[in-house]
C-alpha positions as CSV (number, residue, x, y, z in Angstrom):
1,M,1.6,-7.1,17.0
2,L,1.7,-6.0,13.4
3,A,-2.0,-6.8,13.0
4,L,-2.8,-5.0,16.2
5,G,-0.9,-1.9,15.0
6,V,-2.6,-1.8,11.6
7,F,-6.0,-2.2,13.2
8,A,-5.3,0.5,15.8
9,I,-4.1,3.0,13.2
10,G,-7.2,2.2,11.0
11,W,-9.3,3.8,13.8
12,S,-7.7,7.3,13.5
13,A,-10.2,8.8,11.1
14,L,-13.1,7.5,13.2
15,F,-11.9,9.0,16.5
16,V,-11.3,12.3,14.7
17,R,-14.9,12.3,13.4
18,W,-16.3,11.3,16.8
19,S,-14.4,14.0,18.6
20,G,-16.5,16.6,16.7
21,V,-13.8,19.3,17.2
22,P,-11.7,21.1,14.5
23,G,-8.9,19.1,13.0
24,W,-6.1,21.2,14.6
25,T,-7.7,20.7,18.0
26,S,-7.9,16.9,17.7
27,A,-4.4,16.9,16.3
28,F,-3.1,18.8,19.4
29,W,-4.7,16.5,21.9
30,R,-3.6,13.4,20.0
31,M,0.0,14.4,20.4
32,A,-0.2,16.1,23.8
33,L,-2.0,13.1,25.5
34,A,0.4,10.6,23.8
35,Q,3.4,12.4,25.3
36,L,2.2,11.7,28.8
37,V,3.2,8.1,27.9
38,F,6.2,8.6,25.6
39,V,8.1,11.3,27.5
40,P,8.2,9.6,30.9
41,W,9.1,6.3,29.2
42,A,11.9,7.9,27.2
43,L,13.3,9.6,30.3
44,A,13.2,6.4,32.3
45,A,15.1,4.6,29.5
46,R,17.6,7.4,28.9
47,G,20.4,5.8,30.8
48,T,20.4,2.8,28.5
49,Q,20.5,4.8,25.2
50,A,23.3,6.6,23.4
51,V,23.2,10.4,23.5
52,P,22.1,11.6,20.1
53,S,23.9,14.4,18.3
54,R,22.5,17.9,17.9
55,A,21.9,17.2,14.2
56,A,19.8,14.2,15.0
57,V,17.8,16.1,17.6
58,R,17.3,19.0,15.1
59,A,16.1,16.5,12.5
60,A,13.6,15.0,15.0
61,V,12.2,18.4,15.8
62,I,11.8,19.3,12.2
63,A,10.1,15.9,11.7
64,G,7.7,16.7,14.5
65,V,6.8,20.0,12.8
66,F,6.0,18.2,9.6
67,F,4.0,15.6,11.5
68,A,2.0,18.4,13.1
69,V,1.0,20.0,9.8
70,D,0.2,16.5,8.5
71,L,-2.2,15.9,11.3
72,V,-3.9,19.3,10.9
73,L,-4.5,18.6,7.2
74,F,-5.5,15.0,7.7
75,N,-7.9,15.6,10.6
76,S,-9.4,18.6,8.8
77,A,-9.9,16.4,5.7
78,V,-11.7,13.8,7.8
79,M,-14.1,16.5,9.0
80,M,-14.7,17.8,5.5
81,S,-14.7,14.6,3.4
82,S,-15.5,11.0,4.1
83,A,-13.2,8.9,6.4
84,A,-12.6,6.5,3.5
85,N,-11.5,9.1,1.1
86,S,-9.3,10.9,3.6
87,T,-7.5,7.7,4.5
88,L,-7.2,6.3,1.0
89,L,-5.7,9.6,-0.2
90,G,-3.6,10.0,2.9
91,T,-1.8,6.7,2.3
92,N,0.1,8.2,-0.6
93,A,3.1,9.2,1.5
94,P,5.4,6.6,0.1
95,V,4.9,8.1,-3.4
96,F,5.8,11.6,-2.1
97,V,8.8,10.1,-0.1
98,A,10.3,8.7,-3.3
99,L,9.8,12.0,-5.1
100,G,11.3,14.0,-2.2
101,A,14.3,11.6,-1.9
102,W,14.8,12.1,-5.7
103,L,15.1,15.9,-5.1
104,L,17.0,15.9,-1.8
105,Y,19.1,12.7,-1.9
106,R,19.4,12.0,-5.6
107,D,17.8,8.6,-5.2
108,R,16.5,8.3,-8.7
109,P,13.1,6.5,-8.9
110,T,12.9,3.4,-11.1
111,R,10.5,2.6,-13.9
112,R,8.6,0.4,-11.5
113,F,8.1,3.5,-9.2
114,W,6.6,5.5,-12.1
115,A,4.3,2.6,-12.9
116,G,3.1,2.6,-9.2
117,F,2.8,6.4,-9.3
118,A,0.6,6.2,-12.4
119,L,-1.7,3.6,-10.7
120,S,-1.9,5.7,-7.5
121,F,-2.6,8.9,-9.4
122,A,-5.3,7.3,-11.4
123,G,-6.9,6.0,-8.2
124,M,-6.8,9.5,-6.7
125,L,-8.5,10.9,-9.8
126,A,-11.2,8.3,-9.5
127,I,-11.8,9.0,-5.8
128,V,-11.7,12.8,-6.0
129,G,-13.4,13.2,-9.4
130,M,-17.0,12.8,-8.3
131,D,-16.5,14.7,-5.0
132,I,-15.3,17.8,-6.8
133,L,-18.2,17.6,-9.3
134,R,-20.9,17.0,-6.7
135,H,-19.6,18.6,-3.5
136,P,-16.9,21.3,-3.8
137,Q,-16.3,21.2,0.0
138,L,-15.5,17.5,-0.2
139,G,-13.1,18.2,-3.0
140,L,-11.3,20.6,-0.7
141,G,-11.2,17.9,2.0
142,D,-9.7,15.5,-0.5
143,A,-7.0,18.1,-1.4
144,F,-6.2,18.4,2.3
145,A,-5.8,14.6,2.5
146,V,-3.3,14.7,-0.4
147,G,-1.5,17.6,1.3
148,S,-1.3,15.6,4.5
149,A,0.4,12.8,2.6
150,A,3.0,15.2,1.2
151,C,3.7,16.6,4.7
152,Y,4.0,13.1,6.1
153,A,6.5,12.4,3.4
154,G,8.5,15.4,4.6
155,Y,8.3,13.9,8.1
156,L,9.6,10.6,6.9
157,L,12.5,12.2,5.1
158,F,13.7,13.8,8.4
159,V,13.1,10.5,10.2
160,R,15.8,9.1,7.9
161,R,18.3,11.6,9.2
162,S,17.3,11.5,12.9
163,R,17.0,7.7,13.3
164,Q,20.6,7.2,12.1
165,E,21.7,8.3,15.6
166,M,18.6,8.2,17.8
167,D,16.6,5.2,19.1
168,A,12.9,4.9,18.2
169,L,11.6,5.7,21.7
170,T,13.7,8.9,22.1
171,F,12.7,10.0,18.6
172,S,9.0,9.4,19.4
173,A,9.3,11.7,22.5
174,V,11.4,14.5,20.9
175,S,9.4,14.6,17.7
176,G,6.1,14.2,19.6
177,V,6.9,17.2,21.9
178,A,7.8,19.3,18.9
179,A,4.6,18.3,17.2
180,A,2.5,19.1,20.3
181,L,4.1,22.5,20.7
182,T,3.6,23.3,17.0
183,L,0.0,22.4,17.2
184,L,-0.5,24.4,20.4
185,L,0.9,27.5,18.6
186,V,-1.4,26.9,15.7
187,C,-4.5,26.5,18.0
188,L,-3.5,29.7,19.9
189,A,-3.0,31.6,16.7
190,I,-6.3,30.6,15.3
191,G,-8.0,31.2,18.6
192,T,-9.7,27.8,18.7
193,P,-10.8,26.6,22.2
194,L,-8.8,23.7,23.5
195,I,-11.0,22.9,26.4
196,G,-14.8,22.8,27.1
197,Q,-15.5,19.8,25.0
198,S,-18.2,17.3,25.9
199,A,-17.4,14.1,27.7
200,H,-18.1,12.3,24.4
201,S,-15.4,14.4,22.7
202,W,-12.9,13.8,25.4
203,W,-13.3,10.0,25.2
204,A,-12.8,10.2,21.4
205,L,-9.7,12.4,21.9
206,L,-8.3,10.0,24.5
207,G,-9.0,7.0,22.1
208,L,-7.2,8.9,19.3
209,A,-4.1,9.4,21.5
210,L,-3.9,6.0,23.2
211,V,-5.3,3.7,20.5
212,T,-3.9,5.3,17.3
213,Q,-0.7,7.1,18.6
214,V,0.5,4.9,21.5
215,V,-0.9,1.4,20.8
216,G,-0.8,1.7,17.0
217,H,2.7,3.2,16.6
218,L,4.3,1.1,19.3
219,S,2.9,-2.1,18.0
220,V,4.2,-1.3,14.5
221,A,7.6,-0.3,15.9
222,Y,7.8,-3.7,17.8
223,A,6.8,-5.6,14.6
224,L,9.4,-3.7,12.5
225,G,12.2,-5.1,14.7
226,R,11.1,-8.7,14.0
227,L,9.6,-8.9,10.6
228,P,11.1,-8.1,7.1
229,V,10.3,-4.7,5.7
230,S,8.8,-6.3,2.6
231,V,6.2,-8.0,4.9
232,T,5.4,-4.9,7.0
233,S,5.2,-2.4,4.2
234,V,2.6,-4.5,2.4
235,A,0.6,-5.4,5.5
236,L,0.4,-1.7,6.6
237,L,-1.5,-0.9,3.5
238,G,-4.4,-2.5,5.2
239,Q,-5.0,0.7,7.1
240,A,-7.0,2.2,4.3
241,P,-9.5,-0.6,3.7
242,I,-9.9,-1.1,7.5
243,T,-10.9,2.5,7.9
244,A,-13.2,2.4,4.9
245,L,-15.0,-0.8,6.1
246,L,-15.3,0.5,9.7
247,A,-16.8,3.7,8.5
248,V,-19.7,1.9,6.9
249,P,-21.4,0.7,10.1
250,L,-19.8,3.1,12.6
251,L,-20.0,6.4,10.6
252,H,-22.9,5.4,8.3
253,E,-20.8,6.1,5.2
254,R,-21.5,4.4,2.0
255,L,-18.8,3.1,-0.4
256,T,-19.4,3.8,-4.0
257,A,-18.1,1.6,-6.8
258,L,-15.8,4.5,-7.9
259,Q,-14.4,4.7,-4.4
260,V,-13.7,0.9,-4.4
261,I,-12.1,1.0,-7.8
262,G,-10.1,4.1,-7.0
263,G,-9.0,2.8,-3.6
264,G,-7.9,-0.4,-5.2
265,L,-5.8,1.5,-7.7
266,V,-4.2,3.6,-4.9
267,I,-3.3,0.6,-2.8
268,A,-2.0,-1.3,-5.9
269,G,0.1,1.7,-6.8
270,I,1.5,2.0,-3.3
271,Y,2.2,-1.7,-3.3
272,V,4.3,-1.3,-6.5
273,V,6.1,1.7,-5.0
274,N,6.9,-0.2,-1.8
275,R,8.2,-3.2,-3.7
276,T,10.5,-0.9,-5.8
277,P,14.1,-1.9,-4.9
278,Q,15.3,1.5,-3.8
279,G,16.5,2.2,-0.3
280,T,14.5,5.3,0.7
281,T,11.1,3.9,-0.2
282,A,11.7,0.5,1.3
283,D,13.0,2.1,4.5
284,F,10.1,4.4,5.2
285,A,7.1,2.8,3.6
286,P,6.2,1.0,6.8
287,L,5.7,4.2,8.8
288,L,2.1,5.2,8.6
289,E,-0.1,8.1,9.7
């Protein structure tokens, strides 16, 4: 189940690219279509779950808003940069989680965290450096990917509060509805069309919702209940190389030596951060985009 979840999540950037629609549009349909599964399921199971507090529900709603912004930035990055770059840079959420937990919860990072942060930052510089010099637009896409990782870290920090009193399925439904409504408001404010896509685009959007959001996240949630966090947190780093390798034959992208080196440094840095013995990072590293 863990392998299935990692593999399904690794397809996210490819479905976004295949959809051919703006990042905020694909983000909306990813969440809206996924709720057609999560909400009825959560309602059907409501009688077997404890009633969460208002504080837990509020935290889930805020988490959904953060996740919505994360998806807008990540999907936009995929449309502006390479799928490999976007995913490699977007996996830096555990680093931002540790920094946010330091500021919000006084969980002071250890020296091992700073070593991992240095590795990851060096990898980001390697990945982004040539893009900025050769293609300013790609540099902006890379910046969006890093921004999405920061927003996802905000999402994870509010997951911490909500999941203390709320089961995973209810959280998925509440935060998912909040994310879908936020994305709908963004799309309406921008004036982007939500319908009228080609059949090819709709199939990609459906795959994004069902494969990445439903199959990917549910498989990972199932595995998290049966495997040690140390195992899952490391295994889930496989999302980045899976996306990078799939993008070569399916999106006709080429991996440069600098991308390979930078990606290796990013993954190595996140591995070190995940292995840091501090509660917040260990708790939330397994949750991926």
